[in-house]
C-alpha positions as a Python dict, from the first residue, in 0.01 Angstrom:
ca = {
    (1, 'M'): (0, 0, 0),
    (2, 'S'): (50, 114, 349),
    (3, 'S'): (66, 494, 411),
    (4, 'K'): (341, 636, 608),
    (5, 'S'): (150, 627, 936),
    (6, 'E'): (40, 260, 872),
    (7, 'R'): (383, 116, 809),
    (8, 'V'): (476, -199, 997),
    (9, 'I'): (749, -146, 1255),
    (10, 'L'): (930, -424, 1448),
    (11, 'T'): (1157, -333, 1745),
    (12, 'N'): (1347, -548, 1999),
    (13, 'P'): (1367, -428, 2348),
    (14, 'N'): (1709, -592, 2372),
    (15, 'S'): (1858, -428, 2064),
    (16, 'S'): (1869, -78, 1899),
    (17, 'L'): (1783, -256, 1565),
    (18, 'V'): (1449, -134, 1415),
    (19, 'L'): (1303, -310, 1111),
    (20, 'K'): (1054, -78, 910),
    (21, 'E'): (845, -160, 620),
    (22, 'L'): (900, 46, 328),
    (23, 'V'): (653, 291, 203),
    (24, 'L'): (649, 507, -100),
    (25, 'E'): (795, 797, 88),
    (26, 'D'): (1115, 585, 142),
    (27, 'A'): (1171, 534, -238),
    (28, 'R'): (1402, 826, -294),
    (29, 'P'): (1618, 764, 26),
    (30, 'Y'): (1643, 398, -56),
    (31, 'F'): (1750, 462, -424),
    (32, 'D'): (2013, 718, -285),
    (33, 'L'): (2168, 451, -65),
    (34, 'V'): (2155, 183, -348),
    (35, 'D'): (2333, 448, -579),
    (36, 'S'): (2597, 554, -341),
    (37, 'C'): (2702, 180, -285),
    (38, 'R'): (2634, 66, -644),
    (39, 'A'): (2975, -88, -696),
    (40, 'H'): (2976, -266, -370),
    (41, 'L'): (2614, -396, -436),
    (42, 'S'): (2733, -528, -765),
    (43, 'Q'): (2982, -791, -623),
    (44, 'F'): (2955, -1159, -559),
    (45, 'G'): (2628, -1200, -776),
    (46, 'D'): (2417, -941, -585),
    (47, 'D'): (2193, -788, -827),
    (48, 'T'): (2043, -504, -599),
    (49, 'A'): (2224, -243, -794),
    (50, 'Q'): (2096, -376, -1133),
    (51, 'K'): (1733, -417, -998),
    (52, 'Y'): (1721, -46, -888),
    (53, 'P'): (1846, 170, -1165),
    (54, 'N'): (1630, 461, -1082),
    (55, 'V'): (1378, 580, -820),
    (56, 'K'): (1079, 455, -1022),
    (57, 'S'): (1206, 102, -996),
    (58, 'V'): (1229, 140, -622),
    (59, 'S'): (877, 273, -608),
    (60, 'T'): (739, -5, -825),
    (61, 'S'): (915, -262, -605),
    (62, 'I'): (766, -113, -288),
    (63, 'K'): (427, -78, -438),
    (64, 'R'): (431, -432, -610),
    (65, 'P'): (694, -653, -460),
    (66, 'S'): (767, -972, -667),
    (67, 'L'): (650, -1301, -517),
    (68, 'E'): (1020, -1359, -397),
    (69, 'E'): (1034, -1030, -222),
    (70, 'H'): (826, -968, 100),
    (71, 'G'): (965, -619, 114),
    (72, 'L'): (1283, -417, 157),
    (73, 'V'): (1448, -338, 487),
    (74, 'F'): (1563, 6, 563),
    (75, 'G'): (1760, 115, 874),
    (76, 'S'): (1669, 431, 1071),
    (77, 'E'): (2036, 533, 1065),
    (78, 'K'): (2048, 546, 675),
    (79, 'C'): (2195, 198, 662),
    (80, 'L'): (2076, -43, 388),
    (81, 'L'): (2039, -379, 556),
    (82, 'G'): (1897, -570, 277),
    (83, 'Q'): (1570, -719, 160),
    (84, 'S'): (1354, -998, 283),
    (85, 'T'): (1307, -1283, 50),
    (86, 'S'): (1094, -1586, 48),
    (87, 'I'): (1246, -1923, 73),
    (88, 'R'): (986, -2173, -88),
}
């Protein structure tokens, strides 16, 4: 797994949007965001809240993403953007 200094960061000079690869140090802040929005993330068939009931589940997902998950996306302003999934 990437260390904090090796994370992939994608930027766009025409936008303030920055996409960052999650690393293990992101597990707690990611979980805290999911936990604070758990009711919202349980709407309309979204299973994010169910998939991440604790910090350990987030850490596991970061270390070993499933075949469908290429990683999780976390915004720099503590804004949960979603996750990147494969369409096969």
